[in-house]
C-alpha positions in Angstrom: 40.2 31.7 -123.8 43.6 33.1 -124.4 46.7 31.1 -124.5 50.2 32.1 -123.1 52.7 33.2 -125.8 56.3 32.7 -125.8 58.5 35.3 -127.3 61.3 33.4 -129.2 64.5 34.8 -131.1 65.4 32.8 -134.2 68.7 32.8 -136.2 68.0 32.8 -139.9 71.2 33.7 -141.7 69.7 33.3 -145.3 67.4 36.4 -144.6 64.0 37.3 -143.1 61.9 34.2 -142.7 58.3 33.9 -143.1 56.1 32.5 -140.4 56.1 28.8 -142.2 60.1 29.0 -142.2 60.1 30.4 -138.6 58.1 27.4 -137.3 60.1 25.0 -139.2 63.4 26.4 -137.4 61.6 26.2 -134.0 60.1 22.8 -134.8 56.5 23.8 -134.1 53.6 23.8 -136.4 52.8 27.0 -138.2 49.4 27.1 -137.0 51.1 27.8 -133.5 52.7 31.2 -134.5 51.2 34.4 -133.6 50.2 35.7 -137.2 49.4 38.9 -135.6 52.9 39.5 -134.1 54.6 38.2 -137.3 58.3 38.1 -137.7 60.1 41.1 -136.2 63.7 42.0 -137.3 66.1 42.4 -134.4 69.4 42.4 -136.1 69.3 42.0 -139.8 73.1 41.9 -140.1 73.3 38.7 -137.7 70.0 37.3 -139.1 68.3 37.6 -135.6 64.3 37.6 -135.6 61.5 37.6 -132.9 58.3 35.6 -133.3 55.6 34.7 -130.6 54.4 31.0 -130.4 52.0 29.3 -128.3 53.3 28.2 -125.0 52.0 24.9 -125.2 53.6 24.3 -128.9 56.9 25.0 -127.4 56.7 22.6 -124.4 55.4 19.8 -126.7 57.8 20.3 -129.7 60.3 17.9 -131.0 64.1 18.7 -130.9 64.2 21.9 -133.2 66.2 22.5 -136.2 68.5 25.1 -134.6 71.7 23.9 -136.8 73.4 23.1 -133.7 72.7 26.1 -132.1 71.7 25.8 -128.2 68.1 27.0 -127.3 68.3 29.1 -124.3 65.2 29.9 -122.2 64.8 33.1 -120.2 62.7 33.8 -117.4 58.9 34.7 -117.9 58.3 38.6 -118.5 55.3 40.3 -117.3 55.7 43.2 -120.3 52.8 43.4 -122.9 53.8 42.3 -126.3 53.4 43.9 -129.5 50.0 42.2 -129.9 48.6 42.8 -126.5 49.3 39.7 -124.6 50.9 39.6 -121.4 53.0 36.9 -119.9 55.4 36.4 -122.6 58.7 34.4 -121.8 61.7 35.1 -124.0 63.6 32.3 -125.5 66.8 32.8 -127.5 68.6 30.6 -130.0 72.2 31.3 -129.7 
């Protein structure tokens, strides 16, 4: 059974994070990250990266370590992700 994934945008000014650091920034277990999707560079000058996380992990997470940044959810999209999953929802940390 496949689980829905959420596309998350993270800010990591210290450089490209690994999946463990991305999970820490989002406040979710590293096991909930989509390892096949990995960490995608969006804007290296601004330190912006994208990851996919199991939707249930996002809904059950404690307050994320966002460095005082707001977490903003966008409406679900139906576009396929790089890993071939559908129904991802984009969430941006600003």
